[in-house]
C-alpha positions in Angstrom: 93.5 148.7 100.9 91.6 145.5 100.9 89.6 144.6 104.0 90.2 141.4 105.9 88.0 138.5 104.6 85.3 137.5 107.1 85.9 133.9 105.9 89.5 133.0 107.0 90.7 129.5 106.6 93.7 130.0 108.8 94.7 132.8 111.2 98.2 131.4 111.5 99.3 132.0 107.9 100.5 135.5 107.3 99.6 137.2 104.0 102.1 139.2 102.0 101.8 142.9 102.9 101.8 145.5 100.1 102.8 149.0 101.3 100.6 151.9 100.4 101.8 153.6 97.3 102.7 156.7 99.2 104.9 154.7 101.6 106.9 152.8 99.0 110.5 153.7 98.8 110.4 155.6 102.1 111.5 153.0 104.5 114.4 150.5 104.8 112.9 148.2 107.4 109.9 146.5 105.9 107.4 143.9 107.3 108.9 141.1 105.2 107.0 138.4 107.2 103.7 139.8 106.1 100.6 140.4 108.1 98.1 138.2 110.0 94.4 138.7 109.7 93.5 139.1 113.4 91.4 142.2 113.4 88.0 143.1 112.0 89.1 145.8 109.7 88.4 148.4 108.5 86.9 149.9 111.6 84.0 152.4 111.0 84.2 156.2 111.1 81.2 158.3 111.8 80.1 161.7 113.1 78.9 162.1 116.7 75.7 164.1 116.2 74.1 166.0 119.1 70.4 165.6 119.8 68.1 168.4 118.6 68.2 171.7 120.5 64.9 170.9 122.2 65.8 167.4 123.1 67.8 166.0 125.9 71.2 167.4 124.8 71.4 171.1 125.5 74.2 173.5 125.0 75.5 172.8 128.5 76.4 169.3 127.6 79.5 168.0 125.9 78.1 167.6 122.4 75.8 170.6 122.7 78.7 172.9 123.4 80.5 171.5 120.3 77.4 172.2 118.2 77.2 175.8 119.5 80.7 176.4 118.3 80.3 174.6 115.0 82.8 171.9 115.9 82.1 168.6 114.3 83.3 165.5 116.2 84.0 162.3 114.4 85.2 159.0 115.8 87.3 156.2 114.4 86.1 153.1 116.2 89.3 151.1 116.7 87.6 149.8 119.8 85.6 147.7 117.4 88.7 146.1 115.8 88.0 142.8 117.5 85.8 141.1 120.1 85.8 142.2 123.7 89.1 140.5 124.1 90.9 142.0 121.1 89.1 145.3 120.4 91.4 148.3 120.4 94.5 149.7 118.7 96.8 146.9 119.7 95.5 144.3 117.3 96.8 146.3 114.3 100.3 146.1 115.7 100.0 142.5 116.7 99.1 141.5 113.1 102.6 142.4 112.1 104.5 141.4 115.3 103.0 138.0 115.6 103.4 137.3 111.9 107.1 137.6 112.6 106.7 135.3 115.7 105.0 132.7 113.5 107.6 132.9 110.8 110.4 132.4 113.3 108.6 129.4 114.9 108.0 130.7 118.4 105.6 128.8 120.6 105.1 131.5 123.3 105.2 135.2 123.8 106.3 137.6 126.5 105.1 141.2 126.9 104.5 143.8 129.6 102.0 146.4 130.6 100.1 147.9 133.5 97.7 145.8 135.6 94.7 146.8 133.4 96.8 146.8 130.2 94.7 146.5 127.0 97.8 145.5 125.2 98.5 142.5 127.5 95.0 141.2 127.1 95.0 141.6 123.4 98.5 140.0 123.1 97.5 137.0 125.3 94.3 136.4 123.3 96.0 136.7 119.9 98.7 134.4 121.1 96.2 131.7 122.0 94.5 132.2 118.6 97.8 131.3 117.0 98.6 128.4 119.3 101.1 130.2 121.5 101.4 130.4 125.2 101.2 133.9 126.7 103.5 135.2 129.5 102.5 138.6 130.8 104.5 140.9 133.1 101.9 143.2 134.9 103.1 146.4 136.7 101.0 146.7 139.8 101.4 148.3 143.3 100.0 145.0 144.6 103.1 143.1 143.5 104.6 142.9 146.9 101.4 141.3 148.3 102.0 138.3 146.0 104.3 135.5 147.1 106.2 133.1 144.8 103.1 130.8 144.5 100.9 133.7 143.4 99.0 133.9 146.7 98.8 137.0 148.9 101.1 137.1 151.8 98.1 137.9 154.0 95.3 136.1 152.1 96.4 132.6 151.1 94.9 130.6 148.3 91.5 129.4 149.4 89.0 126.8 148.1 85.4 127.8 147.6 82.5 125.5 148.4 82.2 124.3 144.9 85.8 123.2 144.9 87.2 126.0 142.7 90.5 127.5 143.9 90.9 131.2 143.9 93.7 133.7 144.8 94.0 137.3 145.9 95.1 138.7 142.5 91.5 138.5 141.3 90.1 138.9 137.8 88.8 142.4 137.2 88.6 144.0 133.8 91.4 143.1 131.5 92.9 140.8 134.1 89.9 138.5 133.6 90.7 138.2 129.9 94.4 137.6 130.8 93.5 134.8 133.1 90.6 133.2 131.1 93.0 132.5 128.2 95.5 131.0 130.6 98.2 133.5 130.7 101.1 133.0 133.1 101.2 136.3 135.0 104.3 137.8 136.6 103.7 140.8 138.9 106.3 143.6 139.4 106.1 147.0 140.9 106.1 150.1 138.7 109.3 151.2 140.5 111.0 147.9 139.6 110.0 148.3 136.0 111.2 152.0 136.0 114.6 150.9 137.4 115.5 148.6 134.5 113.0 149.5 131.8 110.3 147.5 130.1 112.6 146.2 127.4 115.0 144.7 129.9 112.2 143.3 132.0 110.7 141.4 129.0 114.1 140.2 127.8 115.1 139.0 131.3 111.9 136.9 131.6 112.4 135.5 128.1 115.9 134.5 129.1 114.6 132.9 132.3 111.9 130.9 130.4 114.5 129.7 127.9 117.0 128.6 130.5 114.5 127.2 133.1 111.6 126.0 131.0 113.1 125.3 127.7 110.9 127.8 125.9 112.0 130.3 123.2 109.4 133.1 123.6 108.9 135.9 121.2 109.4 139.3 122.9 106.6 141.8 122.2 107.5 145.3 123.3 105.3 147.4 125.6 102.3 148.5 123.7 103.5 146.7 120.6 105.4 149.9 119.9 108.5 149.3 117.8 109.2 149.8 114.1 107.5 146.5 113.0 104.4 147.1 115.1 104.0 150.6 113.9 103.3 149.4 110.4 99.8 148.7 111.8 99.2 152.4 111.9 100.8 153.1 108.6 98.1 150.7 107.3 95.5 152.4 109.4 96.2 155.8 107.7 95.8 154.1 104.3 92.5 152.7 105.6 91.3 156.1 106.7 92.3 157.6 103.4 90.2 155.0 101.5 87.3 155.6 103.8 87.3 159.3 103.0 87.5 158.6 99.3 84.4 156.5 99.6 82.5 159.4 101.1 83.5 161.7 98.3 86.2 163.5 100.3 88.6 163.3 97.4 86.4 163.7 94.3 87.7 164.4 90.9 87.7 167.9 89.6 86.7 170.9 91.7 83.5 169.6 93.2 84.2 169.5 96.9 80.6 169.8 98.1 80.5 166.3 99.5 84.0 166.4 100.9 84.8 165.2 104.4 88.2 166.4 105.6 89.7 166.3 109.1 91.5 169.3 110.5 92.7 167.6 113.7 93.0 164.0 114.9 93.2 163.3 118.6 94.6 160.0 120.0 95.8 158.6 123.3 99.5 157.8 123.5 100.9 155.4 126.1 103.9 153.9 124.3 104.3 156.0 121.2 103.8 153.5 118.4 100.2 154.4 117.4 101.1 158.2 117.4 104.3 157.5 115.4 102.4 155.6 112.8 99.7 158.2 112.5 102.2 161.1 112.4 104.4 159.7 109.7 101.4 158.3 107.8 99.6 161.6 107.7 102.8 163.3 106.6 103.2 160.9 103.7 99.6 160.3 102.6 98.7 163.0 100.1 95.1 163.2 101.1 95.8 163.6 104.8 98.8 165.9 104.8 96.9 168.8 106.2 95.9 167.0 109.4 97.4 168.1 112.7 97.8 165.3 115.1 97.2 165.7 118.9 98.8 162.8 120.9 97.6 162.9 124.5 100.2 161.3 126.7 98.6 159.2 129.5 102.0 158.6 131.1 105.6 160.1 130.9 106.0 163.6 129.4 105.8 165.1 125.9 109.6 165.2 125.4 109.7 161.4 126.0 107.0 160.8 123.4 108.7 163.0 120.8 112.0 161.2 121.3 110.2 157.8 121.2 108.3 158.5 118.1 111.4 159.8 116.3 113.4 156.7 117.3 110.6 154.4 116.1 110.4 156.0 112.7 114.1 156.4 112.1 115.8 153.4 113.8 112.8 151.1 114.0 111.2 151.7 110.5 114.3 153.0 108.8 112.7 156.1 107.3 114.8 157.1 104.3 113.8 160.4 102.7 114.0 160.7 99.0 114.4 164.5 98.8 110.8 165.5 97.8 108.8 167.9 99.9 107.3 166.2 103.0 103.8 167.3 103.5 104.0 169.5 100.5 106.0 172.2 102.2 109.6 171.2 101.8 109.7 170.3 105.5 111.3 166.9 105.2 113.9 165.7 107.7 117.3 165.8 106.1 118.5 162.3 107.2 116.5 159.2 107.8 119.0 157.8 110.4 119.0 161.0 112.6 116.3 160.9 115.3 117.1 164.6 116.1 116.0 165.7 112.6 112.9 163.5 112.8 112.1 164.8 116.3 112.2 168.4 115.1 109.9 167.5 112.2 107.4 165.7 114.4 107.3 168.7 116.7 106.0 170.8 113.8 103.3 168.3 112.8 102.3 166.8 116.1 101.3 168.4 119.4 102.0 166.0 122.3 99.9 167.0 125.3 100.5 166.1 129.0 97.3 164.3 129.8 98.1 161.8 132.5 96.4 163.8 135.2 96.8 162.1 138.5 99.0 159.5 136.9 98.9 156.4 134.7 95.7 154.5 135.2 94.7 156.8 138.1 91.4 158.5 137.4 90.3 161.8 138.8 86.6 162.4 139.7 86.4 164.9 136.8 87.7 162.4 134.3 85.2 159.7 135.4 82.3 162.2 135.3 83.3 163.2 131.8 83.4 159.6 130.6 80.0 158.9 132.2 78.5 162.0 130.6 80.0 161.1 127.2 78.6 157.6 127.4 75.1 158.9 128.2 75.2 161.4 125.3 76.7 159.0 122.7 76.4 155.4 123.8 80.2 155.1 123.4 82.1 153.8 126.4 85.7 155.2 126.8 88.3 153.7 129.1 89.8 155.3 132.1 93.4 154.4 131.3 93.8 155.8 127.8 90.9 156.9 125.6 88.9 158.5 128.4 91.8 160.4 129.7 92.8 161.6 126.2 89.4 162.9 125.2 88.8 164.5 128.6 92.1 166.3 128.4 91.4 167.5 124.9 88.0 168.9 125.9 89.2 170.3 129.3 92.6 171.7 128.5 92.8 172.2 124.8 89.3 173.1 123.5 88.3 174.9 126.7 91.2 177.4 126.5 90.0 178.6 123.1 86.3 177.7 122.7 84.4 176.1 125.6 85.0 175.4 129.2 84.6 172.1 131.0 80.8 172.6 131.4 80.4 173.6 127.8 79.8 177.3 128.6 80.8 180.1 126.4 84.3 181.7 126.6 83.4 184.9 124.8 86.8 186.3 125.1 88.4 183.8 122.8 85.5 182.4 120.8 86.1 184.6 117.8 89.7 183.6 117.2 89.5 179.9 118.2 91.6 177.7 116.0 88.9 175.0 116.4 85.9 177.0 115.3 84.2 175.2 112.4 86.7 172.4 112.4 86.2 168.6 111.8 87.9 166.8 114.7 88.5 163.0 114.5 88.9 161.2 117.8 90.7 157.9 117.3 89.1 155.5 119.9 91.8 153.0 120.9 89.5 150.8 122.9 89.9 149.5 126.5 86.4 149.6 127.9 87.2 146.6 130.1 89.3 148.8 132.3 86.1 150.5 133.4 85.3 147.5 135.6 88.2 148.5 137.8 86.5 151.8 138.5 83.1 150.6 139.5 83.3 151.9 143.0 84.1 155.4 141.7 81.2 155.7 139.2 77.9 157.5 139.8 75.9 154.4 138.9 73.0 154.9 141.3 72.5 158.5 140.1 72.9 157.8 136.4 71.2 154.4 136.3 68.6 154.1 139.1 67.1 150.7 139.8 63.4 150.6 140.7 61.3 147.6 141.9 58.7 146.8 139.3 55.5 145.2 140.7 52.5 143.7 139.1 49.3 145.3 140.4 48.0 142.0 141.6 49.3 141.9 145.1 52.5 140.3 144.1 54.4 142.5 146.5 52.9 142.1 150.0 55.8 143.1 152.2 54.0 146.4 153.0 56.7 148.5 151.3 55.7 151.5 149.3 58.9 151.4 147.3 58.7 150.6 143.6 56.0 151.2 141.0 52.9 149.1 140.2 51.8 148.3 136.7 
């Protein structure tokens, strides 16, 4: 699993992709157009270590509670897969999807997502890196406030004193990235999208652009989640396996003293492709077959994700079993073209949790407080749409029912038989911190990060105020 070179002569030339040895002969639909080098891969994996007992982090905090129950939390930093504009899980999928777009000679792309979609921002940025024009459909409850010219029906386009035009749609979080790279944005309501579906919305806009503008855009599915895009996470499983080998997790002989193995992997799921790639990858990769995957749905419901993952693997990737035991237990689906068999198999290896809370991209106070506390304890910023919701749900509604409660206190009744006691848990960070800008008004910034006036003790502050400190 070679890493991308940090000296890349051309981003627009895909390289041939060699399947991991454990995936060869298992799939019919292969990434024949190769793979682009867009991401900074491999992304790091490291353990999140609580501070000493007598330091800031006590047992009542998030990490202190994990330590008390001997749960080791690791993190896979896919939020570091690119710059601020590309970082996250989507770039892995785009390396395969846009390789096909380049091979087919497309000059523009169309995709869809929520208003604060990490996927849309990454797609727009990657498209510009490859010389393509991005067209983004953004689902937003503000869509009906936008008229045909892009202005608000109540707040028309205005001109600032410096002569720069602005409009009511704004540029907060991921929308800033969308607009800085010059995306053409098309707003629709979530209800309109639900009525016809994301696939149809993208295809209709692509047809319109071809008929009216003479473009022939490449259609990128929501979240980059189809058979081709999911190869990004087959490759990610291979990447993780090699990283574990380098730490001595798979040493020769019986010496396992330095081994690092993961019992559970936790990841957010918004469109199913990342979870599908991880699930089938873990099942096929010999060194990771014991992993149980927890996919935390941030929208829809678990049944939807099981069906979607099964369809991606069977119809999209063309999984074709060869008869050997799957996962070492004879648990292989009986037919590669039957999503029902694959869905039953996935239900045994993956737990899909309902983690959307108040709704997609809608944050509860508890979720935001958890993300703020996690950031202060670890220095790692989660996002309120996907990764933050996922980790909050896993702590609050999975770990807390067997080991710890939301405040990190003991649950003595279940501590002794907790399935997570003594486990290594890997959280797969899918990026998206830019979405936090959309939640600024709901964060406890004054409490967590107070601002104090600093004065030189030379009379520099002479307004008579006693506020501030003097040095």
